[in-house]
N, C-alpha and C positions, 0 to 999 in steps of 0.2 A: 747292138747300141740304140737306146731309145732316143728318140729325137722329141722332144717337146718346147710348147710356146710357154713364156711367162712374159702376163703382158704388166706392162708400169713398172719395167724393170729396174729404173733409178730409185723406186721406195724403198722404205723402212721394211717392209715383211716381204718384198718381193726379190733385193738384194741376196736376203736370203735362202730365200729358196732356191734362186740361181746358185746358190753355193754348194748348195747340200746338192745340186743335180749334176754339178761338175765335177763335185768330188767321188758321186758314184759314176762318175764315167762317164753319162751322157750327154750328148750334142743339146746344145741349149739354142734356141732363138729368143730375143726378146726384144720389145718395142719401148719406146721413149719419145716423149712427144718432141723433142728439141736434142737431135743427136749433135746438135753442132755446139750445144751447151757444154763444152769440155769441162768445166767444172763439178758441174752434177753427172756428168756422164762417168767419172774419174775412174770409180769404184770397176764400174762396167770394163772401162779399157783396162784397168790390172789386172783383172781376171782373164782377157782374152791375153795377156802376156804371162801370167799363170797356166792357163790351159789352152795351148795354141788350136786354133781350127777348132773351135769344138765351141764357141761362143758367138753369135753373131748378132747384131744390132739392126734395128728396123725402125723406120720412124712411121709412126700410128698415133691417130687422134680419135679419142673417145668418138668424139662429136661429126667423126666423117664415117659414113659409109663406105665400106669396102676397104677402108684402109689397113686391114688386118690379113687380108688378103696374100702378100706376098708373106708376109713372117709365117703365116701358118700352113703353109704348102709342106706337104711331107712330114707333119708333124703328129704324133699319133695321141700327145697328151697336151691338153690345155689349159694351165692355170691360169684363170682370170682375176687376177690379182686389184688391177688397177682402178680406183675407186677414190674419189676424196675425201680423206678422214678431218673434221673440224670439230674443235671444242666451241662450245656456242657463242664465247666470246670472240673468233674468228672469224663467224657467219654475220650477214650483213643481208643476204638474200637469200633464204633458203630453196628456193625452185630453182633458182640458175644456177649455185654454187654445191648444193648438193644433191638434190634429185634429179635435175634433169641430165647432169654428167653422169647419175649411176645407173638410172633406168636406159636411157640412150645408149650410152655405153657396152652395158649388160648385153643388150638387143643387138645391137651392132656388132659384137665377138660372136656372138651365139648363132648369127644368121649366116657369120661365115664360117663358123663350125658345118652348119649345116649342107654348106658349099663345097667344104673340105671333105674328101672321102677317105681319109688316112684317118683321122682325128675317131678315137674311142671312147675317148673319156674326158670331161671337163671336171677340172675342180675350180669352186667357185669360192673366193673369200668373201665371206658373209660375215655377221657381227651376232653376238647375244642381242645388238640393239634392237634386230627382226624377231627377237624372243617376248621383247617388252618393252613398254616406252618407258615407265616411270617405275621405281624401286619398290613404291607404292604395290604395283600390277604382281610383284612378285606373291605380296604377302598372301593373297588370293589364290594363289597356287595350291597345287598338291604338296603339304607337308612343308609350305612355304618355301619352296624349291624349285631352283629353274632347272625346267629340262627342255630335251630337244621337241616336246611334245606342242611346245606352247608357240604362238603369233603375236607379234606387238597390234594393239588393237588399240592405243592410246594416242600414238604417233600420228601428226600430220605435216604438213609443206610450214607452216606457220609454225607448228608447238614442235620442239625437237625433230627440225628436219632432218638430221643427220641420221636419226632412228629411224626417222622415215623413208630416205632413202634407202637405207641396208632393205628394210622391209619390200619396198616395192619393186627394187632389182633382183631380190630373192625371188619372190614370188614370178617375177616374170620368167627365170632362171628356168622354175619349174615347168612352167608353161610350154615355153619352148622345148623344156626336153619331152617332154608326154604326149607332145604331135610328130613326135617322131620314132624311129626304133633303134636306129643305128650305130649313136653316142649316148651312153648312160651320165649321169650327175652325180658329183659327191659336193657337199655343201661344209667351209670350213668356219665355223662360227665362232671366233674369238674373244675372249674379255679386253679388258684393258692391256695392250699390247707393250711391253715395257722392256728395257734390258739392251743390250749394246748395240750400236749403231755401225754399218759398216758405209755411213756415211755423214757428214756434217751438212751437208745439201738438204737434208730433209724437211719437209714442211708441215710433217705429219700432228696431226692433233696430241696424238699419245706422248709425243718428245715435247710439245709444248708447255702439257699440262703442267709438270712439273717443274717449268722452267722459275717460275715466280718463286717456287719454293726454294730451289738451293740456290738462289740468287740473294732468298734473304728478304724478299717480299712480303712473306707471309709470317714476320717472326711475333706479330701479336697473335697470332691464332689464325686456324683455317676451320672450313666449314664441316661438319660431320658429314662426308659424303664416302659411299662405302663404295667400292671398285671389284669384281674379280679380277684379278690380274691373270696374266699370260705372258711369260718367256717369249722372245723373239723366236727362239731357237726350236722351241717347242714348238712353237704354230710353224715355223719352217719346215720342220720333222714330220709336223703330222699331212701337210698338203701333201709331201711325197710319198707319205705311208699310203692317202687317199688316191694319191695318183697311179701307184703301183700294185696296190692290193685288189685283186681279183674279188674278194668280198667286202669291200667296202662300199656301202650304200649309205643314202640318206644325208642326215644332218649329223655335226660333231660340235658340240660344246669344246673348246679346248681354254679351258680358265682352270685357278685355283677353284677349290671345293667350298671355300666360303667367300664373301665380300672383304675387302680389306677397306679401313678408311686412311686418309690423307695423313692424317697425322701419325698414325704406326707407319706408314711411308717414309715421314720423316726421322721416326724413330731408330728405324732400320738401318737407315746411312749416318744416324748423328755420331757413331762412333770414329767414322772415317772422311767426314763431310770438311772441308778446309774452313770453315767457321761454323764449329756447330752452335754457334751461341747465337746465329742468325735462322737459326730453325726454329721453326713452332712451338710448344710446350703444351698450345691446347686448345679444345675446341670451341668457337667462336659462340656463343650464344643465339639458339635459332630464329631471336626476336631481332637481335643485332646483322643475322644472315636476310631477315627480311627488310629489313631498313636498308641494307647497298643493294637488293637486289637491284632496283631499277637503274643503278648506276652504272652496272656492270652487265648490263646487257640479259639479266636471266628473269623470266618470268615469275609471276607469285606463286601459282601454280606449280611450276618445278620446283620450287623452294620448297614448299609444303609437301608434295609427293616424293620428295628425293632428300631431304637434310636428318641425319639420325635413323636411316632404315639400314640395318644389317640384314642380309640374306643368308642362304643356302645355295651350292649351283651342285646337279647332278652333271660329275664330269666321265662318270662309271663307262660308258659308250666309248670313249676315248681311247679309256684302259684297256678295255674289255678288247676290242675289235683293231684296233690301229695300234696295238701295244705299245701306248704312249706313258713315258714316265716324266713326271713334273718335276722341276728343278722347283726347290724350296724358294717359299714368295721372299724370304730375306736375304739370300743369294741375288734372286734377279733384282731385288731393289739396289743391293750394293754394285752389283754388275751395272745397272742402268746407270747410276749416279757417276761410277767411273768413270764410264763412254761420256757420258754429260759432259764433266770436267776436261774432260779432254778433247773433245769438239765444239764445244758450245757456250763453255764458261765466260769468254769474254765478248759473248753477243751481246 
């Protein structure tokens, strides 16, 4: 019976990873910042009831050195999932809210791995954001297709700080891994993670992103933004396979093979939405998005490099090496909406 640690246990992705591990019969330790926050920890407490004796909760903070030591004891695999995901509108100070927690947290967890002799593998949750900064960047890639070969060269702590945080955290992880030989590192790079949430308390930017649309706040139209999407259940499955497969190595894009625009995301759920007339039916003109950008916290540069740009994604490595089978985007968006409706619609 393998024992694993999952960091950030109350998060959107981490809860699904924990559920998958428990369903496979593993022992799981997980960390949360505030174990006394019962509403946020409720899904974990429920899992403890469903799988008695196999899930333990520990208090740990990404910004506190050594706080993961107890939780990591006797673990063979560490799934480092904990890291903030915020969309631009949520970010006020990119360095403090994104970069510092991601970088210091990764360093903290991996230095603890270096002190824990039982750990043989680390699976790091990164993002395709570590591979590119703006959609414009992908147009310069081979075949205008995103792949694991690329690194983000355009984001900074002040321009697209979330993307920059994923870049520096992943770079740091590879640097620490390469300096030793006992454990190996596998990195999961998901696209925009959507799908059914196991908690109504998550502050994940991926859940925040479609809130306004589902609430009818975009009925006049949406910016023509394109994202490769990933079902949270597929992302969790990829983590488990990366943690258990001896042949897994390097980075794995986990995402649809093409980007999908926000309008398509609305169209997928129109038939089941409680107020379909409130959903957008058109893309906003780019000039209008430019005019609105300063009022919603988006740099003009970001608008010019991301609006109206669709692209392809090479997810073949995850299919070949992890045996991953992707859920269709339409079903994913419908499941995401139904989950949102049951948990967040009244917020």
